[in-house]
PLY file of the C-alpha trace (Angstrom):
ply
format ascii 1.0
element vertex 357
property float x
property float y
property float z
element edge 356
property int vertex1
property int vertex2
end_header
124.93 49.00 167.78
127.90 51.26 168.61
130.83 49.48 170.27
132.00 51.19 173.45
135.56 51.11 174.72
136.22 51.36 178.45
138.98 53.71 179.70
140.95 53.97 182.96
143.01 57.11 183.64
146.09 56.73 185.89
147.80 59.78 187.44
144.61 61.47 186.23
145.24 64.96 187.61
142.40 67.36 186.91
141.38 65.33 183.84
143.02 67.02 180.84
143.76 63.69 179.15
140.35 62.28 180.13
138.73 65.30 178.48
139.46 64.19 174.90
138.16 60.66 175.50
135.05 62.01 177.27
134.09 63.97 174.12
133.80 60.82 171.97
130.61 58.72 172.44
132.45 55.43 171.74
134.63 55.94 174.83
133.43 55.37 178.39
135.76 56.45 181.20
135.11 53.91 183.93
137.71 54.76 186.59
140.53 57.17 187.42
143.34 57.22 189.97
144.77 60.39 191.56
146.79 60.65 194.78
146.11 64.31 195.71
142.77 64.74 197.52
141.92 68.23 196.21
142.92 67.30 192.65
140.80 64.14 192.80
137.83 66.30 193.90
138.43 68.65 190.94
138.54 65.64 188.59
135.22 64.33 189.93
133.57 67.78 189.64
134.37 67.72 185.90
133.89 63.98 185.31
131.11 63.05 187.76
130.32 59.67 186.19
133.84 58.28 186.70
134.76 56.14 189.75
137.64 57.97 191.44
140.29 55.96 193.30
141.92 58.65 195.45
145.05 56.83 196.64
148.74 56.26 195.94
149.05 54.10 192.80
151.26 51.76 194.90
148.10 50.95 196.94
146.07 50.15 193.84
145.72 46.39 194.31
144.01 43.98 191.93
141.25 43.53 194.53
140.67 47.31 194.84
140.56 47.70 191.05
138.12 44.79 190.61
135.81 46.24 193.28
135.42 49.38 191.16
135.31 47.73 187.73
132.64 45.19 188.73
133.64 42.80 185.95
134.08 45.45 183.22
137.07 44.96 180.92
139.29 48.01 180.43
140.16 48.49 176.74
142.48 51.51 177.05
144.63 52.85 179.91
145.73 56.48 179.67
147.95 58.65 181.86
151.45 59.84 182.60
153.39 59.65 185.87
154.28 63.00 187.51
156.86 64.61 185.31
158.99 66.75 187.66
161.76 64.14 187.72
161.92 63.94 183.93
161.78 67.67 183.29
164.77 69.36 181.70
164.12 72.28 184.08
165.59 72.12 187.57
167.22 69.07 189.16
167.02 65.78 187.30
166.99 62.92 189.77
166.59 59.18 189.34
164.31 58.90 192.37
161.09 57.06 193.23
159.04 59.45 191.13
161.20 58.70 188.08
160.37 55.04 188.59
156.60 55.49 188.86
156.35 54.00 185.38
156.98 50.65 187.12
153.67 51.16 188.97
151.96 52.13 185.69
153.33 48.90 184.18
152.13 46.87 187.20
148.55 48.18 186.86
148.74 47.66 183.08
149.62 44.02 183.74
146.59 43.63 186.04
144.19 45.21 183.51
145.73 43.87 180.26
144.01 46.52 178.12
144.17 46.29 174.36
145.96 49.66 174.21
147.49 52.37 176.37
148.64 56.00 176.11
151.65 57.00 178.22
152.25 60.78 178.25
155.28 62.62 179.58
157.66 65.56 179.21
160.38 65.37 176.57
163.01 65.26 179.33
162.20 61.56 179.82
163.94 60.84 176.48
167.35 62.02 177.74
167.02 61.17 181.45
169.99 59.17 182.74
171.63 59.25 179.31
168.52 57.83 177.64
168.62 54.68 179.77
165.37 55.44 181.61
163.32 55.64 178.41
164.92 52.46 177.07
163.88 50.77 180.35
160.32 52.10 179.92
160.14 50.67 176.37
161.63 47.33 177.45
159.15 47.09 180.35
156.14 47.56 178.09
157.57 45.19 175.45
157.87 42.58 178.20
154.09 42.72 178.67
153.56 42.03 174.94
152.85 45.56 173.70
154.06 46.86 170.35
155.02 50.50 170.75
155.14 53.81 168.93
156.24 57.14 170.34
156.40 60.69 169.06
156.91 64.19 170.42
153.72 66.21 169.93
153.48 69.98 170.34
150.14 71.24 171.68
150.42 74.47 169.64
150.00 72.37 166.46
146.49 71.37 167.57
144.98 74.77 168.36
146.33 75.21 171.91
147.62 78.79 172.42
150.86 77.49 173.96
154.10 75.84 172.85
154.08 72.63 174.88
155.97 69.53 173.75
155.11 66.12 175.20
156.19 62.55 174.45
153.14 60.46 173.55
153.89 56.73 173.76
151.16 54.39 172.50
151.14 50.63 173.01
148.90 47.93 171.50
148.66 44.23 172.24
149.47 42.68 168.86
149.74 44.94 165.83
149.96 48.66 166.56
147.79 50.52 163.99
147.94 53.84 165.81
148.87 56.81 163.63
149.72 60.18 165.14
147.33 63.02 164.32
148.46 65.51 161.69
148.83 69.13 162.90
145.81 71.36 162.29
147.68 74.62 162.98
151.00 76.01 161.77
152.72 77.01 158.53
150.41 76.50 155.56
147.53 75.59 157.92
145.29 77.55 160.27
147.62 80.06 162.01
148.68 79.34 165.60
146.30 80.72 168.25
147.85 83.82 169.83
147.49 85.19 173.35
145.33 88.02 172.03
142.96 85.53 170.40
142.94 83.23 173.45
142.48 85.73 176.30
141.68 89.07 174.63
137.99 88.79 175.59
138.86 88.73 179.29
138.52 92.18 180.89
141.61 94.28 181.59
142.42 94.15 185.30
145.32 95.35 187.43
147.24 93.64 190.24
144.81 92.53 192.97
141.66 93.20 190.89
138.85 90.81 189.88
136.36 91.15 187.01
134.24 88.16 185.97
132.42 89.74 183.03
133.38 89.03 179.41
134.77 92.12 177.63
133.31 91.15 174.23
131.71 88.31 172.27
133.57 85.18 171.19
135.01 86.42 167.88
137.23 83.50 166.84
137.10 79.68 166.74
139.16 79.21 169.92
136.90 81.50 171.99
133.80 79.81 170.56
135.24 76.48 171.77
136.21 77.59 175.31
133.05 79.65 175.86
130.48 77.10 174.62
127.73 76.74 177.22
129.32 79.26 179.64
127.43 82.39 180.62
129.41 83.46 183.69
133.19 83.92 183.71
135.01 82.65 186.83
138.54 82.73 188.28
139.59 85.97 186.55
141.43 87.60 189.45
144.95 89.05 189.22
147.36 88.08 192.02
148.17 91.01 194.34
151.81 92.05 193.98
154.02 94.60 195.73
154.78 98.05 194.31
158.32 97.14 193.21
157.17 94.10 191.19
154.35 96.15 189.64
156.92 98.77 188.60
159.06 96.03 187.00
156.07 94.55 185.13
154.94 97.97 183.85
158.46 98.85 182.63
158.61 95.82 180.32
157.46 95.91 176.70
155.93 93.00 174.76
158.18 89.90 175.03
160.91 91.66 177.05
162.65 90.07 180.05
164.59 91.26 183.10
167.72 91.93 181.03
165.79 94.67 179.20
164.98 96.52 182.44
166.68 99.71 183.65
169.51 98.82 186.04
167.91 100.52 189.03
164.97 98.08 189.02
166.56 95.04 187.37
166.36 91.95 189.65
169.82 90.61 190.56
168.72 86.95 190.48
166.55 84.79 188.25
166.92 83.02 184.91
166.64 84.71 181.50
162.95 83.84 181.19
161.96 85.21 184.63
160.47 88.67 185.14
159.45 88.39 181.48
156.42 89.43 179.47
154.60 87.13 177.10
153.93 88.20 173.49
150.41 89.46 172.67
150.53 88.26 169.05
152.16 84.86 169.64
151.21 81.68 171.51
152.43 81.43 175.10
155.64 79.71 176.09
155.14 76.46 178.11
153.25 77.20 181.30
153.89 75.46 184.61
152.27 75.69 188.03
154.22 78.99 188.38
152.20 80.85 185.74
151.27 83.55 188.30
154.82 84.01 189.62
157.00 86.36 187.48
160.12 85.49 189.52
159.76 81.82 188.44
158.60 81.90 184.81
157.69 84.04 181.80
154.10 84.87 182.72
153.54 88.64 182.73
150.43 89.70 180.84
151.60 91.70 177.79
148.65 94.13 177.75
147.87 94.53 181.47
151.42 94.29 182.95
150.44 91.89 185.75
150.65 88.21 186.65
148.18 85.85 184.98
144.81 84.93 186.46
143.77 81.30 187.05
141.27 81.51 184.16
144.00 82.82 181.84
146.24 79.88 182.76
143.33 77.53 182.05
142.72 79.24 178.69
146.38 78.85 177.69
145.94 75.10 178.33
142.68 75.17 176.26
140.38 74.26 179.18
136.77 75.34 178.50
135.52 78.16 180.76
133.00 75.68 182.18
135.88 73.57 183.60
136.23 73.99 187.37
139.28 73.75 189.63
139.30 73.00 193.35
141.32 73.96 196.41
143.60 76.90 197.20
144.76 79.17 194.37
148.19 77.47 194.38
146.46 74.06 194.14
144.33 75.28 191.21
147.49 76.50 189.44
149.10 73.09 190.04
146.01 71.37 188.55
146.26 73.57 185.45
150.05 73.62 185.04
150.44 69.82 185.20
147.56 69.01 182.85
147.47 67.64 179.32
145.84 70.39 177.21
142.28 69.29 176.37
142.58 70.11 172.65
145.69 67.91 172.43
143.83 65.10 174.22
140.96 65.37 171.69
143.41 64.79 168.80
144.95 61.76 170.55
141.53 60.28 171.44
140.20 60.63 167.87
143.17 58.69 166.47
142.97 56.08 169.22
139.36 55.38 168.20
140.44 54.94 164.54
143.18 52.49 165.58
140.82 50.45 167.80
138.21 50.22 165.05
140.64 48.87 162.45
0 1
1 2
2 3
3 4
4 5
5 6
6 7
7 8
8 9
9 10
10 11
11 12
12 13
13 14
14 15
15 16
16 17
17 18
18 19
19 20
20 21
21 22
22 23
23 24
24 25
25 26
26 27
27 28
28 29
29 30
30 31
31 32
32 33
33 34
34 35
35 36
36 37
37 38
38 39
39 40
40 41
41 42
42 43
43 44
44 45
45 46
46 47
47 48
48 49
49 50
50 51
51 52
52 53
53 54
54 55
55 56
56 57
57 58
58 59
59 60
60 61
61 62
62 63
63 64
64 65
65 66
66 67
67 68
68 69
69 70
70 71
71 72
72 73
73 74
74 75
75 76
76 77
77 78
78 79
79 80
80 81
81 82
82 83
83 84
84 85
85 86
86 87
87 88
88 89
89 90
90 91
91 92
92 93
93 94
94 95
95 96
96 97
97 98
98 99
99 100
100 101
101 102
102 103
103 104
104 105
105 106
106 107
107 108
108 109
109 110
110 111
111 112
112 113
113 114
114 115
115 116
116 117
117 118
118 119
119 120
120 121
121 122
122 123
123 124
124 125
125 126
126 127
127 128
128 129
129 130
130 131
131 132
132 133
133 134
134 135
135 136
136 137
137 138
138 139
139 140
140 141
141 142
142 143
143 144
144 145
145 146
146 147
147 148
148 149
149 150
150 151
151 152
152 153
153 154
154 155
155 156
156 157
157 158
158 159
159 160
160 161
161 162
162 163
163 164
164 165
165 166
166 167
167 168
168 169
169 170
170 171
171 172
172 173
173 174
174 175
175 176
176 177
177 178
178 179
179 180
180 181
181 182
182 183
183 184
184 185
185 186
186 187
187 188
188 189
189 190
190 191
191 192
192 193
193 194
194 195
195 196
196 197
197 198
198 199
199 200
200 201
201 202
202 203
203 204
204 205
205 206
206 207
207 208
208 209
209 210
210 211
211 212
212 213
213 214
214 215
215 216
216 217
217 218
218 219
219 220
220 221
221 222
222 223
223 224
224 225
225 226
226 227
227 228
228 229
229 230
230 231
231 232
232 233
233 234
234 235
235 236
236 237
237 238
238 239
239 240
240 241
241 242
242 243
243 244
244 245
245 246
246 247
247 248
248 249
249 250
250 251
251 252
252 253
253 254
254 255
255 256
256 257
257 258
258 259
259 260
260 261
261 262
262 263
263 264
264 265
265 266
266 267
267 268
268 269
269 270
270 271
271 272
272 273
273 274
274 275
275 276
276 277
277 278
278 279
279 280
280 281
281 282
282 283
283 284
284 285
285 286
286 287
287 288
288 289
289 290
290 291
291 292
292 293
293 294
294 295
295 296
296 297
297 298
298 299
299 300
300 301
301 302
302 303
303 304
304 305
305 306
306 307
307 308
308 309
309 310
310 311
311 312
312 313
313 314
314 315
315 316
316 317
317 318
318 319
319 320
320 321
321 322
322 323
323 324
324 325
325 326
326 327
327 328
328 329
329 330
330 331
331 332
332 333
333 334
334 335
335 336
336 337
337 338
338 339
339 340
340 341
341 342
342 343
343 344
344 345
345 346
346 347
347 348
348 349
349 350
350 351
351 352
352 353
353 354
354 355
355 356
């Protein structure tokens, strides 16, 4: 008889990290916690069998957890506290959000799982001169966990996007976890490019929508994201003003605002704003701003427009069957903050090997 391992996902978001564990029969996701109402609804739409605790993690009491678990033991806790405070972009503050790992640790102590996966941006390593991460490690050691951590890049696992994340894994007793070896890169399967990842989506202009596939799935990535999906959704280009359209159309592949003629060059913005992606390369790291050229490099290299919600989801490796909920800005938040599903699959497969040893 196959042994099943029970999972709880904290700071679950739309379920990117849950995705990998949900694809392996030996794992059973029992419960998830997410504070944002709309995001918790999106999670449940994609993971209907999971008990969703839609509340602040600070309100997650032992009693509330036990009510949901009904005597089931949790074997693995997964999740990563919101990463804005740890990010190397923007302001870096030691605020309440930067200390949410204390709440993760508190719930970990209630559940006492055999193992956990703690995911976060690489900025956590240098936050507060490295002291924050040392505190995180010391806190988990205190609970009796032996730890391993490594920076993993999603592009190395078939995601069409450069996206580095710290993956910290803890085990009670001996830690047998080994990090998955890259499947893509030099000497391996080539990285998945934008053209390969979104080239089957129809060409549209600013303000247009077209939910019909332009051609068949002609590569392994498209076969993965399109499995079981007959109808494309969420392929609508944001409507922009004439001046921004002129800027986007003036840029060539990979160019940024500094390459623009002076008469239309924006006076403000960072070097990677008002910038086109490369058609024959993976995307740069996407955030919730992947439809806002004034905030990030996100202009479509072929169509000279901002990215659609489905394109953002593709660059994170979400299957086309995955649904998002709420306003368009909420959907972009759900996508931009997620763990890429293909990265979560690689982590989940190696977690199963470690548990079975």
